[in-house]
C-alpha positions in Angstrom: 0.1 0.1 0.2 1.2 3.7 -0.8 2.0 5.6 2.3 -1.0 8.0 1.5 -3.5 5.4 2.4 -2.1 4.7 6.0 -2.1 8.3 6.4 -6.0 8.9 5.2 -6.4 4.9 7.6 -4.4 7.0 10.4 -6.5 10.4 10.1 -9.7 8.0 9.8 -8.3 6.5 13.6 -7.7 9.8 15.4 -10.6 11.9 14.0 -13.0 9.0 14.6 -14.8 10.8 16.5 -15.2 13.8 14.3 -15.5 12.0 11.1 -18.8 10.5 12.9 -20.6 7.4 11.8 -19.4 7.2 8.0 -15.6 7.4 9.7 -16.2 4.4 11.9 -17.8 2.7 9.5 -14.3 3.5 6.8 -12.3 2.1 9.3 -14.1 -1.2 10.1 -13.6 -1.6 6.2 -10.5 -1.1 5.7 -9.3 -3.1 8.8 -11.4 -5.6 7.8 -9.9 -5.8 4.1 -5.9 -5.6 6.1 -6.5 -7.8 8.4 -5.8 -12.1 7.8 -8.6 -13.9 8.4 -8.9 -15.4 11.5 -8.2 -19.4 11.6 -11.2 -21.4 12.8 -11.5 -22.8 16.2 -9.7 -25.6 17.5 -11.6 -28.1 19.3 -10.5 -29.3 22.8 -10.0 -33.0 22.9 -12.3 -34.6 25.4 -9.5 -35.9 27.8 -8.3 -32.6 27.9 -12.1 -31.4 28.7 -12.4 -33.8 31.6 -8.8 -32.7 33.2 -10.0 -28.8 33.2 -13.4 -30.1 34.8 -11.6 -31.7 37.7 -9.0 -29.0 38.3 -11.7 -26.2 38.1 -13.4 -28.8 40.6 -10.7 -28.9 42.7 -10.0 -24.8 42.2 -13.9 -24.6 44.1 -13.0 -26.6 46.8 -10.1 -24.5 47.8 -12.0 -21.5 47.3 -14.5 -22.4 49.4 -11.9 -23.7 52.1 -10.5 -19.9 52.2 -13.3 -18.5 52.3 -14.8 -20.9 55.3 -11.1 -19.8 57.2 -11.8 -16.1 56.0 -15.4 -16.1 57.5 -14.2 -17.5 61.2 -11.2 -14.7 61.1 -13.5 -11.8 60.4 -15.6 -13.4 63.0 -12.8 -14.1 65.5 -11.8 -10.3 64.8 -15.1 -8.7 65.2 -15.8 -10.5 68.5 -18.0 -13.3 67.5 -16.7 -16.1 68.3 -15.9 -15.9 72.3 -12.6 -16.4 73.5 -11.4 -17.3 77.1 -8.5 -16.4 78.9 -5.7 -19.0 79.3 -5.1 -20.9 82.3 -2.4 -18.9 84.8 0.8 -20.5 84.6 2.2 -22.9 86.9 5.4 -22.1 88.7 8.7 -23.8 87.7 10.1 -26.7 90.0 12.9 -25.3 90.8 11.4 -21.7 92.2 9.8 -24.1 95.0 13.0 -25.9 96.4 15.4 -24.7 99.0 18.8 -22.4 97.4 20.7 -25.3 99.9 19.8 -28.2 98.1 21.6 -28.4 94.8 19.9 -28.8 91.8 21.0 -31.6 89.0 22.6 -28.7 87.2 25.0 -27.1 89.7 27.1 -30.4 89.3 27.2 -34.7 90.1 26.6 -33.8 94.2 28.7 -37.6 94.4 31.7 -36.1 92.8 
């Protein structure tokens, strides 16, 4: 094609709103003439379709699981799920021993 034709086509695209409906129709006509015809759609293999169905079902299960987790977290943060205080901490066994008796960490008393 000549460069003049490309300039006209570019002007039609740039000024599509100013030219109006005729410019839009002309641009569509030119595009149909310039572009290559689309290849016919390829049919999918039945085995691939079944594999995709299984994958989609698995993804659906994952999304439902994540949705349940998110709902629980929102309820927990919103205060809808009652939480209890943890029990008080137990004293460590070494805190109740006398200081006079050696502990295992101080060494072997027989040595």
